[in-house]
Structures are given as structure tokens and as C-alpha cells.
TORROLO-419423 format. One record per residue: residue in one letter; x, y, z of N, C-alpha, C, O in turn. Coordinates in steps of 0.05 Angstrom, whole numbers, plus 5000, padded with zeros to 4 digits. Layout:
N
AXYZXYZXYZXYZ
...
***
This chain:
300
M786676808535789276828549790277118547790077238526
P791277228569792177508569794477538549795877348543
L794777778538796877838520799577818534799777868558
Q801677738519804277718531805177978544806277978566
S804578208531805378468542803978528568805178668585
E801578428572800178468597801378308620801478398643
I802378068613803577898634806377988642807077968665
F807878088622810678128627811478428628813878488627
S809578608629810178888629811878968653813379168651
K811678818675813278878699814878638707815578608731
N815478468688816878218695819778278705821078468696
T820678108723823378138734825378008714826377788718
Q825778148692827678068671827177788660829077658651
G824677698661824077448648824977208664825076988652
Y825477228690826377008706824076868719822276998731
D823976608717822076448733823676208744824376028729
L824276218770826176038781824875828800826175738819
H822375768794820975558810818575468794816475588795
T818875238780816675128765816774818767818674698776
H814474698759814274408761813074288735811574428720
S813774038729812673898706811473638715811273578739
T810673478695809573208701811573018713810872798721
A814173098713816172928726815772928756816772748770
S814273118767813373108795810473158796808872978790
D809573398805806673438808805573668791803573788798
G806973728769805873918750804173788729804073548727
S802673948714800873838694801873848665800773718647
L803974008660805274018634807673848633809173828652
T808073708610810473548607812873738606812573978601
P815273638611817673818608817773958581818474198580
Q817073818560817173938533815074158531815674368520
E812674108542810574308541811274558557810674778550
L812574508580813374738597815474908582815275158583
I817374788568819274938553817975098531818475338528
D816174968516814775108494813175338504813075548492
T811775298527810175508538811875738549811175968545
A814075668562815875878572816876058549817076298552
I817575928527818576078504816276258493816776498487
E813876148491811576298481810976538499810276748489
Y811476508525810776718544813076908549812877098565
G815276878535817477068537819377028560820777208567
I819276788573821176738594823976718583824476598562
T825876848596828676838587830376638603832276528593
H829676608629831176418647829176258663827576368678
L829275998659827275818671828675608688830475468678
A827775578713828775358730826475158732824375218743
L826974918722825074698725825774548751827774398751
S824274598772825074508799823074298809821774338829
D822974068795821173858804822073748831824373778839
H820173628845820773518871822473268869821773078856
D824773278882826473038886827472898861828072668861
T827473038838828372908814829473108794828673348793
L831273018777832373168754831373058728832273148707
K829572868728828572738704827272948685827772948661
G825573118697824273318681826273508668825973578644
F828273588683830373768672831773628649832273758628
E832473378652833873238631832273228605833373268583
I829673168607827973158584827673438572827773468547
A827273638589826973908579829574008565829374148545
H831873928576834474018565834773898536835574038518
L834073648533834273518506832373648487833073698463
H829973718496827973848479828974128471828674198448
L830074268490830874548484833174548464833374738448
Q834874348464837074338445836174318416837674378398
K833674218412832674188385831374448375830674468351
L831174648392829774888385831675118380833875128391
S830775308364832275558361831275768381829675938374
S832275738405831375918426833675998444835575848447
T833476238455835476338473834776298502836176388520
L832576148507831776088534833975948549835175758539
Q834576038573836575918590835175728610833575828627
L835675468608834475278626836475218649838775138644
I835575268673837275248697836774988712834474938720
P838774818715838374568730837574618759838974778773
S835474498768834374568794832674338805831574178789
V832474318831830774118844829574248869830874408882
E826974188875825874278900825874038920824873828914
F827174088943827373878963825673938988825574168997
S824373728997823073749024825273709044826973529041
S825273869065827373859085826173899113823873979115
R827673839133826673839160828174049177830574059179
W826474229189827574429207826574389235824174379240
N828374349254827674309281827674569296829774659306
A825374699298825174959311825574939341826275139354
T825074709352825274679381828174639391829074779409
N829474449378832174379387834374549373836674549382
G833674679351835674839338837374659319837074419319
I839174789304840574639283843174519294844374349280
N844074599317846674499326846474279348848474169356
L844074229356843674019376843173749363842773739339
Q843273539379842973269368840273249354838173319366
D840273139330837773119314836172879325837072659325
D833672939333831972729343829872639323828072479329
G830172739298828372649277825772809276824172769258
R825372989294822873149294823373409278825573459269
G821173559275821473819261819273849240817773669234
M819074099230817074159210818374149182820774189179
T816774099162817674089135817874359122815974519123
V820174419110820574669094821674579067822874369065
H821274749047822274679020824574859013824575099017
I826574729001828974868993829474808963829574578955
V829675018947830174998919833275008914834575188923
A834274798901837074788893837374908865836474778846
L838475138863838675278838841475258826843475268839
N841475218799843975228784846075028794848475088796
I845074788800846874578810848274438787847474468763
D850274288793851574108774849873848774849973708794
P848373788753846673558753848073288756846873088764
Q850673288751852273038753853573008780854972818785
S853173198798854573188824853572948840851172908842
P855472798852854572578869853172668894851472528905
Y853772918903852473018927849473058921847772998938
I848773178898845973218892844572958886842172928893
K845972768874844772508868844172358894842072238897
N845972378913845472248939843172378954841572238967
L842972648953840772778966838072708953836072668967
I838072688927835572598913834772318922832472268927
T836672138924836171868933835071868962833071728967
A836272018979835372029007832572149010830872059025
T831972358994829372488995827272308983824972298994
Q827872178961825971988949825271758968823071668970
F827371668983826871449002824971539024823071399031
A825371779034823671889055820771929045818871879059
R820572019020817972069008816471799004814071779009
N817871598995816671338991815671219017813471099018
E817271249038816371159064813871309073811971189084
R813871569069811571739076809071649060806871629072
N809471589035807171509018805971239027803571199027
Q807771059035806770799045805070829070802970699073
R805970999089804471039113801871189108799771139120
L801971369088799571519081797471339068795071359072
K798471149051796670959038795170789059792870729056
I796670709080795470549101793170709115791070599120
K793670959120791571129132789171159114786871149123
L789671189088787471219069785870959067783370969065
E787270739068785870479066784070439091781870339089
K785170509114783570479139781070659138779070589151
K781270879124778971059121777070959099774871079096
G777870759085776170659063776370809037774670799020
W778670959035779071129011781070998992782971138983
Q780870748986782670618967782470748940784370758925
D780070858933779670988907781471238905782371308883
V781971368927783671608927786571518920787871648904
I787471308932790171208926790471138896792371218883
Q788470988886788570898858788571138839790271138820
L786871328844786771558826789271728828790271828808
A790271768853792771928856795071798841796671948829
E795271538842797371398827797071428797798971448782
E794571428788793971478760794771758752795871808730
L794171948769794872228763797872278763798872438747
S799372128779802272158780803572048755805772128747
A802171858741803071748716805971638718807571678699
G806571518740809271398743811371588753813571508759
A810671848757812572038767812472028798811071868809
T813972208811813972218840811172278850809972478843
L810172098867807472138879807772338902809272298921
T806172548900806272758921803472798932801472688923
R803272958953800773028965798973188946796573188949
T800273318927798673468907796973268891794573328886
H798073038883796572838869794272728887792072698877
I794872688912792872578931790672788935788272718935
A791373038938789373248942787573278917785173308919
N788873268893787273278869785373038866783173068856
A786272808875784572568874782272598893779972528886
M782772698917780572748936778572938925776172908930
L779473148911777673338900775973218877773573258875
A777273068860775872938837773772738847771772698833
L774372608870772472408880770472518900769172368914
N770472788902768472928920768872858949766972868965
K771372798957771972768985772173048999771673079023
V772873238982772973518991771673688969771573598946
S770773928976769474098956771474298944770974408922
K773774338957775874518947778574388952778974238971
Y780474448934783174328936784374388963785474208976
A784174638973785374718998784374549022785774509041
Q781874459020780674309042782074039046781973929068
A783273939025784673679028786873709048787473519063
F788173949050790273999069789174099096790074009117
S787274279095786274399119784674189136784474219160
R783473989123781873789137783273529141782773389161
Y785073449123786173179124789173159123790373019139
L790473289104793373239099795273429114797573369116
G794273649124795973849137797073749164796073539174
S798973889174800173809199798173789222796573969226
G798173559236796373519258793573419249791873369267
K793173389223790573299213790472989211792572859213
P788072869208787872579209789672419190790572199197
L790272539167791972389147794872489146796372419128
S795572659166798372749166800172529174799472359190
V802572529162804572319168807272449173808172609157
H808472389195811172489201813172369182813172129177
T814772539171816772449151819572549160819972779165
K821472369161824172439168825772519143827372369133
W825172759133826672859111829572919119830072939143
P831372939101834073039108833773319121831973469114
S835473379140835373629155836173859136837273809115
I835474109144836274329127839274349125840374429104
K840674269146843574269145844674069124846374139108
E843473829123844273629104843573719076845173689057
T841173829072840273919046841974139035842874129012
V842374349051843874579042846774499036847974589016
N847974329053850674249048850974099021852874149007
A849073929015849273778990848973968966850273938945
I847274168969846874368947849474528943850274568920
V850674618964853074778962855374608950856874698934
Q855474358959857574178948857074118919858974038905
S854674158910853974108881854174368865853174388843
E855574568877856074828864853474978858853375138839
G851374928874848875058870848375268892849975308909
I846075388890845175598909842675488923840675418909
A842675488949840375398965838475628970839275838981
V835975598962833975808964831675698982830575488977
L830975849003828675779019826175859004825676088999
A824575658997822275698980819875798996819475739019
H818175958982815576058992815476079023813975939035
P817076269035817276279064814676329079814276239101
L812776479066810276549080808276319079806276329093
H808776109063806975889062806975719088805075569093
Y809075749104809275589128807575699151807275569172
Q806475939146804676069165805876079194804576019214
L808376169194809776199219809376489230808876669215
S809676519256809676789267812276919257814076779248
R812377179258814777319249817277229264819377209252
K816977189290819277099306820276829296822676789293
K818476649291819276379281820376389253822276249247
L819176559236820276589209823076699209824776609194
L823576899226826277009229828176789239830476779230
Q827276619257828976409267829676209245831876119242
L827576139229827975959207830076069187831975929179
C829676319180831576449160834376469172836376439157
S834576529198837176539211838576269211840876249204
D837076059218838175789218838975709189841075589185
F837275779170837875709142840475849133842175719120
K840776099140843276249133845676119147847776099136
Q845276039172847475939188848675679177851075629179
V846875519164847875259153848875299124849575099111
G848775539114849875589087847875669066848575689043
G845275709074843275799055843976069044845176239058
Q843376109018844376359005842176548995842776778990
A839676448993837676628982834876558993834376339003
L833176758991830376749000828576798976829076978961
E826476638974824476688952822676918961820776878975
V823477158952822077398961819377428946817377528957
I819377338921816877348905816177068896817676938882
T813876968906812876708898810076748887808276848901
G809676668863806976698851806376988846807877128833
N804177078858803277358855802677478882800277528888
P804677528898804277628925803477918926803878068906
D802378008948801678288950804078448960806178338966
K803778718960805978898967806978848995809378849000
N805178799014805978749042807778509045809678509060
A807078289030808678049031811478089021813377999033
I811678238999814278298987815978469006818378419010
E814678669018816078839037817078689061819278729071
N815378509071816078339094818478169089820378169105
L818478039066820677859059823178009051825477919055
T822878249040825178419034826678489059829078479060
G825178569080826478639105827978399117830178439127
I826778159115828177929126830677859110832777789121
A830477879083832777819066835078009072837377919073
L834378259075836578459082837678409109840178429113
R835978339128836878289156838778049157840678049172
Q838177839141839777599142841977599120843477399118
N842177809104844077829083843777599063845677459056
L841277549055840577339035839977469009838677679008
A840777338987839977428960836977368957835777228972
A835877488935832977458931832477298905833677348884
S830577108907829776948884826877008878825377108895
V826076938854823276978845822376728830823876598816
G819776658833818776428819815776408821814576498840
S814576298800811676278799810676038816808376028823
D812475838821811675588833809375468816807475358826
F809775488789807675398771807375088772809374938771
H804875008774804174728772802274668749802774478734
A800174828746798174768726796775018718796575208734
P795775028693794175268685791675298702790475098711
K790875538707788475598722786575768705787375978694
N784075678703782075828687783075868658782576078646
G784475678648785375688620787875858615788775888593
T788975978637791276148634793776028647793575918669
V795976038634798475938644799976158658800976348644
Y800276148684801576368698804476298702805376218724
L806076348681808876318683810076608685808876798674
G812276628698813576888701812677028726810876938740
V813977248732813477398756812577688749814177828736
P810177768756809178028748810078258765809178488761
Q811778208785812778428802815878458798817178288786
V816878678808819778718807820978708835819578768855
L823378618837824778608863825478888872826279058855
P825278948897826279208908829179248902830779058902
Q829979498896832679558888834779478909837079428902
A833979478934835879418956836879128956838879068968
L835378958943836078668943837978588922838178718900
T839478378927841278258907839878028894839377828907
P839278038868837977818854839677568855842177588852
V838477338858840077098861841777038837843976918839
W840777118813842377058789844977218787846677158770
E845277418804847777568804849977428821852277518820
I849277218835851277088852851976808842853576668854
W850776728819851676458809853476498785854476298774
***
């Protein structure tokens, strides 16, 4: 494992504002994630599991037993729906593409965030049922069974399904599960009526949190479409853009910096950590934010 100094020599003040645990589709338990974050020198950690605060609650109780200055930030990552065709102000017809929004520094007891979690979990459960039907028709009942075992009672996500497909040799690489089967327009893709970005952002703001558009370049949009997404996100009350996700290159950071400045959005950073790779836990952010940007932690 790399030395701590090698990982954090250029860290953005020890902030990692996008991580996952076994409460959704991560491989470390909430307790293990806390212990690892402390070991790796993280100072501010957002545990942003999909559609749930259960991981945060477990992590919070565990952290209280430790002599640590780690700041654990209540957070959730929500799947949301953006209608690029009709725009955000026209009548919602249920269509649109899925984007992810991280709710940072929310009040975990807020009824608004609890209602949003319920609505998103309902949409995910409906999606999973339709996906199971498609898998059964394909004769891949073993994929369903293994994916449910991998989820271990937590929120079942496409990450679990993709990992099951890889383990059962349905694909040779994890990415192929999406590029061949699960991605938009592919044989196993399922339309999901997630809450709209307007509904999602409104619930986050009402919960005294900050809405962050997660991993903007993952959606593989043209620059024009990405600018439209960020503009719509800002228009409905979005406050920040994830400028650094994982370990991006210089061009990606410069691209998103320009968009954040153009839309007057604060900048967030996160590893989007799910699981160790090659025996190494990549927590933390090895790049620094450009000076022109406002870090998201300065506005909460």
C-alpha cells in the first residue's frame, strides 16, 4: 500500500465528499470506512450511500467511540431525472436521463430528506423488479441470486448486478456489463422514473443541505448538453459541481472549472470510493482545486 505521504501530499485539505459503504454498493462496512479514512489521514468524510442514511448512522455511532477529529458529514447520493428535451419548466412526462446528485451536510432528521429517500427507494425497487424479469427471460437467474447475495440486504444496485455478471463470466470486464447490457439503450436497460432534479434539489435545500451534481463527465454528454444540464441544475437551486471525482486528468479539471465559474457553482471533491483496487484503498483526492473556485465546504 502506498505511504500516506504519497497519497496525500497534494490532498485538498483532507476532504473526501463522495464515498460508499456496504449500506449501498461499497465493499467496506461503515465502521471499516471510518477506520480506513482515519488511517489515511482524511479530515472530512461524506458517506454518501445511494438512497439511504443507514450507513451514516452506523458510521456516526462508531466514530463516537473513537478518539478522532474526523468530521463525518451526513450525505446521500440520489439518482434523479433530467429531461433534456422538454426542459425543467415544462410539464414532466416521466422521460429523461439519469443523473446523480449528492446531498451534502443535510439534516438527517429532516422530513424532506426522509421523503426523498422513500421516493427514490420506491423507484429503485420498481426498476429492480423489471430488471429481474429481463434477467430471467435471458436465463440469468444466477445473476439475480448472486447480486442479491452481494448486496447482503442493502440497497440492490446495478453495481451488484454488474459484479455478479463479472463473477459468473457473463462479461470479461466490469465495464462490459454496462456497455453491452445495462447501459442506456442496451438489452437490459430499464427506464426508471426517478424524482426529477427539481424535486431532488428542492428536498435537499429544504433539508438545509447542499445539492452537488456528481461526476458530471460520467454522463458522456457533449459540451453543449453538459452546459445545459449544469444550467438547469443551477436554475432549480443546485449549489455545487463535483469538479474532482476520483483521479481525473488536468483537462477534465480545467473543463469543469470553466463550467463551475460560468454557472457560479461551488466546487466539490470526492473519490467516489466503492472498493479497494489492486489491494489499495483510494480514499482522498490527490489534486487541488483551482484557486478561482469556491470550495463547497466554505458555503455550508
